[in-house]
C-alpha positions as CSV (number, residue, x, y, z in Angstrom):
1,M,105.0,43.4,-130.2
2,A,103.9,45.8,-127.5
3,E,101.9,43.1,-125.7
4,D,104.9,40.7,-125.6
5,E,107.1,43.4,-124.2
6,L,104.5,44.2,-121.5
7,L,104.2,40.5,-120.5
8,A,108.0,40.1,-120.3
9,F,108.2,43.2,-118.1
10,R,105.5,41.9,-115.8
11,E,107.3,38.5,-115.5
12,H,110.6,40.2,-114.7
13,W,108.9,42.4,-112.1
14,K,107.2,39.4,-110.5
15,Q,110.6,37.7,-110.1
16,E,112.0,40.8,-108.4
17,L,109.0,41.0,-106.1
18,T,109.3,37.3,-105.2
19,I,113.0,37.8,-104.2
20,K,111.8,40.8,-102.2
21,N,109.3,38.7,-100.3
22,E,111.9,36.1,-99.4
23,A,114.2,38.8,-98.2
24,H,111.5,40.3,-96.0
25,S,110.5,36.9,-94.6
26,N,114.2,36.3,-93.6
27,R,114.3,39.6,-91.8
28,N,110.9,39.0,-90.2
29,V,109.6,42.3,-91.5
30,T,105.9,42.6,-91.0
31,L,103.4,45.4,-91.3
32,Q,101.1,46.7,-88.6
33,P,98.0,44.6,-88.5
34,S,95.9,47.4,-87.1
35,R,96.5,49.5,-90.2
36,E,95.5,46.6,-92.5
37,D,92.4,45.9,-90.4
38,S,91.3,49.5,-90.5
39,K,91.8,49.8,-94.2
40,L,89.9,46.6,-95.1
41,K,87.1,47.4,-92.7
42,R,86.9,50.9,-94.2
43,Y,86.6,49.3,-97.6
44,F,83.7,47.1,-96.6
45,E,82.0,50.0,-94.8
46,D,82.2,52.2,-97.9
47,F,81.1,49.3,-100.0
48,G,78.1,48.8,-97.7
49,Q,77.2,52.5,-97.6
50,N,77.0,52.7,-101.4
51,R,74.7,49.7,-101.8
52,S,71.0,50.1,-102.5
53,E,68.2,49.6,-99.9
54,P,66.9,46.3,-101.3
55,E,70.3,44.8,-101.1
56,K,70.7,46.1,-97.5
57,R,67.4,44.5,-96.5
58,Q,68.4,41.3,-98.2
59,D,71.7,41.3,-96.4
60,S,70.1,42.0,-93.0
61,T,68.6,38.5,-93.0
62,S,72.0,37.0,-93.3
63,Q,73.9,39.4,-91.2
64,G,75.4,36.8,-89.0
65,S,76.8,34.7,-91.8
66,S,78.0,37.8,-93.7
67,K,79.8,39.1,-90.7
68,G,81.4,35.8,-90.1
69,G,82.6,35.7,-93.7
70,Q,83.9,39.2,-93.4
71,D,85.9,38.3,-90.3
72,A,87.2,35.2,-92.1
73,F,88.3,37.3,-95.0
74,L,90.0,39.8,-92.7
75,S,91.9,37.1,-90.9
76,A,93.0,35.6,-94.2
77,A,94.1,38.9,-95.6
78,K,95.9,39.7,-92.3
79,I,97.9,36.5,-92.5
80,Q,98.8,37.1,-96.1
81,N,99.8,40.7,-95.6
82,E,101.9,39.8,-92.6
83,D,104.2,37.9,-95.0
84,Q,104.6,40.7,-97.5
85,P,104.6,44.5,-97.6
86,E,101.6,46.5,-98.7
87,Y,103.2,47.9,-101.9
88,V,104.0,44.4,-103.0
89,S,100.4,43.3,-103.0
90,I,99.4,46.5,-104.9
91,A,102.2,45.8,-107.5
92,E,101.0,42.2,-107.9
93,G,97.5,43.4,-108.6
94,L,98.8,45.8,-111.3
95,L,100.9,43.1,-112.9
96,D,98.0,40.7,-113.1
97,G,96.1,43.3,-115.1
98,R,93.6,44.1,-112.2
99,T,92.7,47.6,-111.3
100,S,91.5,48.9,-107.9
101,P,87.8,49.7,-107.4
102,L,86.6,53.2,-108.0
103,L,85.3,53.5,-104.4
104,E,88.7,52.6,-103.0
105,R,90.3,55.1,-105.3
106,I,87.9,57.8,-104.0
107,Q,88.5,56.9,-100.4
108,E,92.3,56.9,-100.9
109,E,92.0,60.4,-102.5
110,R,90.0,61.6,-99.5
111,T,92.6,60.1,-97.1
112,R,95.4,61.7,-99.0
113,R,93.8,65.1,-98.9
114,K,93.0,64.8,-95.1
115,R,96.6,63.8,-94.5
116,Q,97.9,66.7,-96.5
117,Y,95.6,69.1,-94.6
118,H,96.7,67.8,-91.2
119,S,100.4,68.0,-92.2
120,L,100.0,71.6,-93.3
121,T,98.1,72.5,-90.1
122,S,100.7,70.8,-87.9
123,A,103.4,72.6,-89.8
124,C,101.8,76.0,-89.2
125,N,101.3,75.2,-85.5
126,T,104.7,73.9,-84.7
127,S,106.6,76.0,-87.3
128,Q,108.8,73.0,-88.0
129,K,109.3,71.3,-91.3
130,Q,108.5,67.7,-91.6
131,P,111.5,65.6,-92.5
132,Q,111.4,64.2,-96.0
133,R,111.0,60.6,-96.6
134,K,114.3,58.9,-97.1
135,I,114.6,55.8,-99.2
136,N,116.1,52.9,-97.4
137,K,119.1,51.3,-98.9
138,G,117.2,48.0,-99.2
139,D,114.7,49.5,-101.5
140,K,115.2,48.5,-105.1
141,L,115.1,50.5,-108.3
142,V,111.6,49.4,-109.1
143,D,110.3,50.9,-105.8
144,Q,112.0,54.2,-106.6
145,F,110.6,54.1,-110.1
146,I,107.0,53.6,-108.9
147,Q,107.4,56.4,-106.3
148,D,108.8,58.8,-108.9
149,L,105.9,58.1,-111.2
150,N,103.4,58.7,-108.5
151,E,105.0,62.0,-107.4
152,T,105.9,63.7,-110.7
153,N,104.4,62.9,-114.1
154,D,101.4,60.6,-113.7
155,I,98.2,61.6,-115.6
156,P,95.1,59.8,-114.1
157,F,92.9,58.2,-116.7
158,F,90.0,57.3,-114.4
159,D,91.3,54.0,-113.0
160,I,94.7,53.8,-114.6
161,E,97.8,56.0,-114.7
162,L,99.8,56.9,-117.8
163,P,103.1,58.8,-118.3
164,Y,102.8,62.4,-119.6
165,E,104.3,61.7,-123.0
166,L,102.0,58.8,-123.7
167,A,98.9,60.8,-122.6
168,L,100.1,63.7,-124.9
169,K,100.4,61.2,-127.8
170,I,96.7,60.2,-127.2
171,F,95.5,63.8,-126.9
172,Q,97.1,64.9,-130.2
173,Y,94.3,63.1,-132.1
174,L,91.6,65.3,-130.5
175,S,90.0,68.3,-132.1
176,R,89.6,71.8,-130.6
177,T,86.2,71.0,-129.1
178,E,87.3,67.8,-127.6
179,L,90.4,69.3,-126.0
180,G,88.1,72.0,-124.5
181,R,85.9,69.3,-123.0
182,C,88.9,67.3,-121.7
183,A,90.3,70.4,-120.0
184,Q,87.1,70.5,-117.8
185,V,87.6,66.9,-116.5
186,S,90.4,67.6,-113.9
187,K,93.3,69.7,-113.2
188,A,95.7,67.1,-114.6
189,W,93.7,66.9,-117.8
190,G,93.5,70.7,-118.0
191,V,97.3,70.9,-117.9
192,L,97.6,68.3,-120.6
193,A,94.9,69.9,-122.8
194,E,96.8,73.3,-122.6
195,D,100.1,71.8,-123.8
196,E,101.9,74.1,-126.3
197,V,102.9,71.2,-128.5
198,L,99.3,70.2,-129.1
199,W,98.2,73.7,-130.1
200,F,101.3,74.2,-132.2
201,R,100.5,71.1,-134.2
202,M,96.9,72.1,-134.5
203,C,98.0,75.5,-135.9
204,Q,100.1,73.7,-138.5
205,T,97.3,71.3,-139.4
206,E,94.8,74.0,-140.0
207,G,97.2,75.9,-142.3
208,Y,98.4,78.7,-140.1
209,Q,102.0,79.8,-139.3
210,H,103.8,77.6,-141.8
211,G,107.5,77.4,-141.2
212,A,107.3,78.4,-137.6
213,S,108.7,76.5,-134.6
214,V,107.2,75.8,-131.1
215,S,109.4,78.5,-129.5
216,D,108.1,81.3,-131.8
217,S,105.0,82.0,-129.8
218,P,104.4,81.9,-126.0
219,C,100.8,80.7,-126.4
220,W,99.9,78.8,-129.5
221,K,96.3,78.5,-128.3
222,S,95.9,82.2,-128.4
223,M,97.7,82.3,-131.7
224,L,95.2,79.8,-133.2
225,R,92.3,81.8,-131.9
226,D,93.6,85.1,-133.3
227,C,94.2,83.4,-136.7
228,R,90.7,82.0,-136.8
229,N,89.2,85.3,-135.8
230,S,91.2,87.1,-138.5
231,E,90.1,84.6,-141.1
232,N,86.4,85.0,-140.1
233,T,86.8,88.8,-140.3
234,V,88.4,88.6,-143.8
235,R,85.6,86.2,-144.9
236,S,83.0,88.6,-143.7
237,N,84.7,91.4,-145.5
238,W,84.7,89.3,-148.7
239,K,81.0,88.6,-148.4
240,N,80.0,92.2,-147.7
241,R,82.6,93.9,-150.0
242,V,84.2,95.7,-147.1
243,G,87.7,96.9,-147.9
244,S,89.7,99.2,-150.1
245,I,89.7,99.5,-153.9
246,S,92.6,101.0,-155.7
247,Q,93.2,101.5,-159.5
248,L,96.7,100.9,-160.8
249,Q,97.1,103.4,-163.6
250,Y,99.8,104.6,-165.9
251,E,98.3,107.0,-168.4
252,L,101.5,107.6,-170.4
253,G,101.5,103.9,-171.3
254,K,98.5,104.4,-173.6
255,V,96.5,101.1,-174.0
256,L,96.9,98.3,-171.6
257,C,98.2,95.1,-173.3
258,D,98.7,92.4,-170.6
259,V,98.7,92.1,-166.8
260,S,100.2,89.5,-164.5
261,S,100.3,89.3,-160.6
262,C,101.8,87.1,-158.0
263,D,101.4,87.6,-154.3
264,S,102.1,91.4,-153.8
265,Y,103.5,92.1,-157.2
266,V,101.5,93.4,-160.2
267,V,103.2,94.0,-163.5
268,A,101.6,95.6,-166.6
269,G,102.6,96.1,-170.2
270,Y,101.4,98.9,-172.6
271,T,101.2,99.7,-176.3
272,S,103.9,102.4,-175.7
273,G,106.4,99.6,-174.9
274,D,106.5,100.6,-171.2
275,V,106.5,98.0,-168.4
276,R,105.4,99.0,-164.9
277,L,105.7,97.0,-161.7
278,W,103.7,97.7,-158.5
279,D,104.4,96.3,-155.0
280,T,101.0,96.4,-153.2
281,L,102.6,95.9,-149.8
282,H,104.5,99.2,-150.1
283,W,102.1,101.7,-151.4
284,D,104.3,104.6,-150.4
285,S,106.7,103.8,-153.2
286,A,105.7,104.7,-156.7
287,A,105.4,102.1,-159.4
288,S,108.8,100.9,-160.6
289,F,109.5,101.7,-164.2
290,L,111.3,98.7,-165.8
291,K,113.6,99.9,-168.4
292,P,114.1,98.0,-171.7
293,S,117.3,96.5,-172.7
294,P,119.9,99.0,-174.0
295,L,120.0,97.0,-177.3
296,T,116.4,98.0,-178.1
297,A,116.1,101.3,-176.2
298,D,116.7,103.4,-179.2
299,V,114.2,101.6,-181.5
300,T,111.4,103.9,-182.6
301,P,108.5,103.4,-182.6
302,R,108.7,101.1,-179.6
303,P,107.0,97.7,-180.2
304,H,103.9,96.8,-178.2
305,V,104.2,94.5,-175.1
306,S,102.5,91.2,-176.1
307,H,102.9,89.1,-172.9
308,I,103.7,89.8,-169.3
309,R,104.6,87.3,-166.5
310,V,105.8,87.8,-162.9
311,N,106.6,85.7,-159.8
312,N,108.3,86.5,-156.5
313,T,111.8,86.8,-158.0
314,V,111.6,87.9,-161.7
315,A,109.3,89.8,-164.1
316,V,109.3,89.0,-167.8
317,A,108.0,90.9,-170.8
318,A,107.8,89.8,-174.4
319,Y,107.4,92.3,-177.3
320,D,105.9,92.1,-180.7
321,D,109.4,92.1,-182.4
322,G,110.4,88.9,-180.6
323,C,112.5,90.5,-177.8
324,V,112.2,89.2,-174.3
325,D,113.4,91.1,-171.2
326,V,113.8,89.7,-167.7
327,W,114.0,91.9,-164.6
328,S,114.6,91.2,-160.9
329,T,111.7,92.2,-158.7
330,E,114.2,93.3,-156.0
331,T,116.4,95.5,-158.0
332,G,114.2,96.4,-161.0
333,Q,115.4,99.1,-163.5
334,E,117.8,97.4,-165.9
335,P,117.0,93.8,-167.1
336,V,119.1,91.0,-165.9
337,H,118.6,88.9,-169.0
338,H,117.7,89.6,-172.7
339,F,117.3,87.5,-175.8
340,Q,115.4,87.7,-179.1
341,I,113.4,85.1,-181.0
342,P,112.7,85.3,-184.7
343,G,109.1,86.3,-185.1
344,R,106.4,87.4,-182.7
345,V,106.1,85.7,-179.3
346,H,102.8,83.7,-179.2
347,A,103.0,82.3,-175.7
348,L,104.9,83.0,-172.6
349,A,105.0,80.9,-169.3
350,L,106.8,81.5,-166.1
351,S,106.9,79.2,-163.1
352,L,105.5,80.6,-159.9
353,E,108.0,78.7,-157.7
354,S,111.3,79.3,-159.6
355,P,112.7,81.5,-162.4
356,T,111.9,79.0,-165.1
357,L,110.9,80.7,-168.4
358,A,109.2,79.0,-171.4
359,T,108.9,81.0,-174.6
360,A,107.1,80.1,-177.9
361,A,107.3,81.9,-181.2
362,G,105.6,80.2,-184.1
363,L,106.8,76.5,-184.2
364,D,109.8,77.1,-182.0
365,V,109.8,76.6,-178.2
366,R,112.7,77.3,-175.8
367,L,113.2,76.8,-172.0
368,D,115.5,79.1,-170.0
369,Q,116.6,79.0,-166.4
370,P,119.5,80.6,-164.4
371,D,122.2,78.4,-162.9
372,E,123.6,78.5,-159.4
373,R,125.7,81.6,-160.2
374,G,122.8,83.5,-161.7
375,Y,123.7,83.1,-165.3
376,W,120.8,82.3,-167.6
377,R,121.1,79.2,-169.7
378,T,118.9,77.7,-172.4
379,L,117.9,74.2,-171.2
380,C,116.3,72.9,-174.4
381,Q,114.8,73.9,-177.7
382,A,112.1,72.1,-179.7
383,T,110.2,72.6,-182.9
384,L,106.5,71.5,-183.1
385,P,104.4,70.7,-186.1
386,K,101.9,73.5,-185.4
387,P,102.1,76.9,-183.8
388,V,101.8,77.0,-180.0
389,E,98.6,78.5,-178.7
390,S,98.9,78.2,-174.9
391,M,101.6,77.1,-172.5
392,V,102.0,76.5,-168.8
393,V,104.9,75.5,-166.5
394,V,103.9,72.6,-164.3
395,P,104.1,73.8,-160.7
396,W,106.6,72.0,-158.5
397,A,107.3,69.5,-161.2
398,G,110.9,69.5,-160.1
399,G,110.0,68.5,-156.5
400,R,108.8,65.1,-157.5
401,G,111.3,62.4,-156.8
402,G,114.0,64.9,-155.8
403,D,114.5,65.9,-159.5
404,S,114.9,69.7,-160.2
405,V,114.2,69.4,-164.0
406,P,111.2,71.6,-165.0
407,L,108.3,70.4,-167.1
408,V,106.2,72.4,-169.5
409,A,102.7,71.6,-170.9
410,L,101.8,73.3,-174.2
411,S,99.0,73.0,-176.8
412,A,99.3,73.2,-180.5
413,G,96.2,72.7,-182.6
414,E,94.6,69.3,-181.5
415,T,97.7,68.1,-179.6
416,V,99.0,68.7,-176.1
417,F,102.8,68.1,-175.6
418,L,105.0,67.7,-172.5
419,L,108.4,69.3,-172.8
420,A,111.3,68.4,-170.5
421,P,115.0,69.1,-170.9
422,E,116.0,65.4,-170.7
423,D,113.6,64.5,-173.6
424,L,115.0,64.5,-177.1
425,E,111.5,65.3,-178.5
426,P,108.3,66.6,-176.9
427,R,106.0,63.9,-175.6
428,V,102.5,63.7,-176.9
429,L,100.0,63.7,-174.0
430,H,96.7,64.1,-176.0
431,T,95.7,64.3,-179.6
432,V,92.4,63.8,-181.5
433,Y,92.2,64.8,-185.1
434,G,89.7,67.6,-185.7
435,H,89.2,68.4,-182.0
436,P,91.2,71.6,-181.1
437,I,92.3,72.5,-177.6
438,T,90.6,75.5,-176.3
439,C,92.1,75.9,-172.8
440,L,94.9,74.4,-170.7
441,D,96.0,74.3,-167.1
442,A,98.2,72.0,-164.9
443,S,98.8,71.2,-161.3
444,A,101.7,69.3,-159.8
445,S,100.3,65.9,-160.8
446,H,97.6,66.5,-163.4
447,A,96.8,68.4,-166.6
448,A,93.4,69.6,-167.6
449,L,92.5,70.6,-171.1
450,G,89.4,71.7,-172.8
451,V,88.6,69.9,-176.1
452,K,86.2,71.2,-178.7
453,S,84.1,68.5,-180.2
454,C,83.2,68.8,-183.9
455,G,81.0,66.8,-186.3
456,W,80.1,63.3,-185.1
457,A,81.7,63.8,-181.7
458,M,78.9,66.3,-180.7
459,N,76.7,63.2,-180.3
460,D,78.9,62.0,-177.6
461,G,77.9,64.7,-175.1
462,G,79.4,67.8,-176.6
463,N,82.6,69.6,-175.5
464,K,84.5,68.1,-172.6
465,I,87.5,68.7,-170.3
466,H,90.0,65.8,-170.1
467,V,92.1,65.3,-167.0
468,Y,95.4,63.5,-167.5
469,S,97.9,62.1,-165.0
470,L,101.4,63.6,-165.6
471,E,103.0,60.6,-164.1
472,T,101.4,57.9,-166.2
473,G,100.4,60.0,-169.2
474,Q,96.9,58.4,-169.2
475,S,93.5,60.0,-169.1
476,E,91.9,59.6,-165.7
477,I,88.5,61.3,-166.2
478,S,86.5,63.4,-168.6
479,V,84.0,65.9,-167.3
480,G,81.6,68.4,-168.9
481,N,78.8,68.1,-171.3
482,S,78.3,71.5,-173.0
483,A,77.5,72.8,-176.4
484,G,79.7,75.8,-175.9
485,D,83.5,75.9,-176.0
486,F,85.4,75.8,-172.7
487,S,87.1,79.2,-172.6
488,C,89.1,78.9,-169.3
489,V,90.0,76.2,-166.8
490,N,91.7,76.5,-163.4
491,L,93.1,73.3,-161.9
492,R,96.3,74.7,-160.1
493,D,94.5,77.1,-157.7
494,S,91.4,75.0,-157.2
495,P,90.6,73.1,-153.9
496,P,91.8,69.5,-153.8
497,H,90.0,67.1,-156.1
498,M,88.1,70.0,-157.6
499,L,88.2,71.7,-161.0
500,I,86.6,75.0,-162.0
501,C,86.0,76.1,-165.6
502,G,84.3,78.7,-167.6
503,N,82.4,78.3,-170.9
504,K,81.2,80.4,-173.7
505,D,77.6,79.2,-172.9
506,R,77.8,81.9,-170.1
507,R,78.2,79.3,-167.2
508,V,80.8,78.7,-164.5
509,R,81.0,75.0,-163.5
510,V,82.8,73.3,-160.6
511,F,83.5,69.5,-161.0
512,D,84.4,66.9,-158.5
513,L,87.3,64.9,-160.0
514,R,86.7,61.9,-157.8
515,T,83.2,61.2,-159.1
516,G,83.1,63.3,-162.3
517,S,79.9,65.0,-161.3
518,S,79.1,68.7,-161.4
519,V,79.1,70.3,-158.0
520,T,78.0,73.8,-159.0
521,S,76.7,75.4,-162.3
522,L,76.2,79.1,-162.3
523,Y,74.7,81.4,-165.0
524,A,77.4,84.1,-164.7
525,H,78.2,86.2,-167.7
526,H,76.1,86.9,-170.8
527,M,79.1,87.4,-173.1
528,G,80.9,84.3,-172.0
529,V,83.3,83.5,-169.1
530,T,86.9,84.7,-169.6
531,S,88.7,83.9,-166.3
532,V,87.8,82.0,-163.1
533,Q,89.3,81.0,-159.7
534,A,87.9,79.3,-156.6
535,D,88.8,78.3,-153.1
536,D,87.0,76.2,-150.5
537,W,84.0,78.5,-150.2
538,K,83.9,81.2,-152.9
539,I,84.2,81.5,-156.7
540,V,85.4,84.6,-158.5
541,S,84.7,84.9,-162.2
542,G,85.2,87.5,-164.9
543,G,83.3,87.9,-168.2
544,G,83.6,89.4,-171.6
545,E,81.2,92.2,-170.7
546,G,83.6,93.5,-168.0
547,L,81.8,92.1,-164.9
548,V,83.7,90.6,-161.9
549,C,81.4,88.4,-159.8
550,V,81.9,86.8,-156.4
551,W,79.8,83.7,-155.7
552,E,79.2,81.7,-152.6
553,M,79.9,78.1,-153.7
554,R,77.7,76.1,-151.3
555,M,74.6,78.2,-151.9
556,G,75.3,79.2,-155.5
557,A,74.4,82.8,-154.7
558,K,76.0,85.9,-156.1
559,L,77.5,88.0,-153.3
560,W,78.5,91.1,-155.2
561,E,79.8,92.3,-158.6
562,M,81.9,95.1,-160.1
563,H,81.8,96.4,-163.6
564,N,84.5,98.0,-165.8
565,R,84.7,98.5,-169.5
566,H,86.5,95.8,-171.6
567,P,86.8,92.0,-170.9
568,V,88.3,90.7,-167.8
569,R,91.5,89.0,-169.0
570,H,93.3,88.6,-165.7
571,L,91.9,87.6,-162.3
572,R,93.8,86.3,-159.3
573,F,93.1,86.4,-155.5
574,N,94.6,85.1,-152.3
575,T,93.3,85.2,-148.7
576,S,92.7,88.9,-148.5
577,T,93.4,90.6,-151.9
578,L,92.0,90.4,-155.4
579,V,93.6,91.7,-158.6
580,T,91.5,92.1,-161.8
581,A,92.5,93.6,-165.2
582,N,90.1,94.7,-167.9
583,I,92.2,94.6,-171.1
584,P,90.9,96.0,-174.4
585,D,90.8,93.7,-177.4
586,E,91.4,96.6,-179.7
587,K,94.9,98.1,-179.2
588,S,94.5,100.8,-181.8
589,P,90.8,101.9,-181.5
590,R,89.2,103.5,-184.5
591,G,88.7,107.3,-184.2
592,A,91.1,107.5,-181.2
593,C,93.9,110.0,-181.7
594,I,95.9,109.1,-178.6
595,T,98.7,111.5,-178.2
596,D,101.0,112.5,-175.3
597,D,99.2,115.9,-175.1
598,D,95.7,114.6,-174.7
599,L,95.5,111.2,-172.9
600,T,92.4,111.7,-170.8
601,A,90.1,112.1,-173.7
602,H,90.3,108.4,-174.5
603,R,90.3,106.9,-171.0
604,R,87.6,104.4,-172.1
605,H,90.1,102.8,-174.5
606,R,93.0,102.3,-172.0
607,G,91.7,99.5,-169.8
608,V,92.0,99.4,-166.0
609,I,93.7,97.3,-163.2
610,C,91.9,97.1,-159.9
611,H,93.3,96.0,-156.6
612,Y,90.9,95.0,-153.8
613,D,92.1,94.6,-150.2
614,F,89.7,92.9,-147.8
615,S,92.1,92.6,-144.8
616,E,90.8,93.3,-141.4
617,D,93.2,96.3,-140.9
618,S,91.8,98.2,-143.9
619,T,90.8,101.7,-142.7
620,S,87.8,103.7,-143.7
621,Q,90.0,106.2,-145.5
622,D,90.8,103.5,-148.1
623,H,87.1,103.5,-149.2
624,V,87.6,107.0,-150.6
625,L,88.2,107.2,-154.3
626,P,91.9,107.5,-155.4
627,I,91.2,110.9,-157.0
628,C,90.2,112.3,-153.6
629,R,93.2,110.8,-151.8
630,S,95.8,112.8,-153.8
631,N,98.6,114.3,-151.8
632,Y,98.4,117.5,-154.0
633,V,102.2,117.5,-154.6
634,E,101.9,117.2,-158.4
635,S,101.0,120.3,-160.2
636,S,98.7,118.5,-162.6
637,G,96.8,115.3,-162.7
638,Y,95.5,113.0,-165.5
639,N,92.3,112.0,-163.7
640,Y,89.6,113.5,-166.0
641,N,91.8,116.6,-166.6
642,I,91.4,117.7,-163.0
643,G,94.3,119.3,-161.3
644,L,93.8,119.2,-157.5
645,A,95.1,122.1,-155.5
646,V,93.7,122.8,-152.0
647,P,95.6,125.7,-150.4
648,Y,95.0,124.6,-146.8
649,D,96.5,121.1,-147.1
650,I,100.1,122.1,-147.7
651,L,100.9,125.5,-146.3
652,S,104.3,127.1,-146.6
653,G,105.2,129.8,-144.1
654,S,102.1,129.4,-142.1
655,H,101.2,131.7,-139.3
656,P,102.8,130.9,-135.9
657,S,99.4,130.7,-134.3
658,H,98.7,127.7,-136.4
């Protein structure tokens, strides 16, 4: 299509040039022969100067014949050029697909520079401005078009010339290194390689500044450089464990029951029935105390918090008595929604992208979501043949095909179901009699589930992880060959085409879903792996013994580890932060008389939440233990029964000399 249009344009241009030639012949318009002779002679002189010595010696024997041929060529060119202007011959050569020789281009450039130098010199000497070239009325639009291109927006590509927009289209496929090399070719290429649109698109391609526009930054090349330097600094801090470590504690809550985190929010539930919410971006504000619903506030003793979930908009807590409270992360305090399910809540799932809540108690499952006005509605309810053990809301399931209906994947015994509001009954995704589901996770397009093999199935390679397509409902691949049960799997937060899982055989494994092969297998935790997460270069794992280990994926080497009492039940990290939670299995430890008067005697039973910050702006003061960073405002503290009071930190009525 493009070649046909180019040929048609050339033919149309030839016709106009032919009409132009006839008009010039009628007016007897000719060019100066001396100018043509000097140009052609200069071309042959330059051509002869650049030839090699053997060629010159060979031509010296036939100098007379060569000179005669040259004179004949000059006379023929003179006769031809007398009939048509110079720019017409140049245009005809371009239309026929021919390009001028490189030597002629170099000579023309030298002549242009000399002409420009002489014009500037004469202007300074005479202090008079040269009159601008005026276009004759007889010149056509094509002549003006060629002149405008040559004067304004032509980008030289060696022996051809392209418009700026077309050259920019070509340069957008180059990498950072290639753009840097192109910027050294010429000034025109340097201007093109520094174009803001190119660097803005490169920023977006490499994952920086999502949602920004071209006008948001005056120099996108500097923005990309700063983002990459910041990323390298954060990666170095991760590898060397350089950053701040903070413990999120609430001693009055007694024993920690469950923890959830999303971006900067961390929420925790305790055996006292209290729920605390921290915003790690605003450490100056104390942890928000989320009050229970007024309907259950007077119940004594308060039921334990069984499950906790949070995203950027809401926080959800489920209690042992079947009550579920929903709070807004912006307002906090009083719950915005409350309901109760008969029996104890066994599973709770919350979408990270929208306030979609799935709750399971025994055989019953319900799905709740607020409408456009903010009123919560129950989208669907279902009853399963067996109690629900694990459940996850498929991320961005509503974004496929423009449909906003959520999708929930849940496991009950040996079966995995898919629950959607438009379905009358839950759909069966996977079921094998006698092979229970040990772990479950889902991405936007796939679901991964760990299956425990029993009896004769152990001869088929042991326990495996099956990956299903949510669109077709068919099994795409099965990975793993382990004698131990798969205790955790992470598909949503893993790199593309990768799956990371933990096993009770103490190993962390990374699989490539395109080939089904194992990329990395690490001997990590001697009491089994409880939680895992990975990105493109590192793996973070938690074990039943309380260790949090950071691994380098390519080398398979352990970078560092941290230990706390109790198993690691929650682990989540982003670019610069890491949140871990060591949650006790025993909520009422034997021999522990935990009362409000003496909480610190049983600190080992409470569990701990740790927040690691590896950002480049972390100061050295953050490396100091939290107990030594107290502001000494409180009269007493619960850190090992130590009440800090230093008289010279806060002085009232100090001496004027101070």
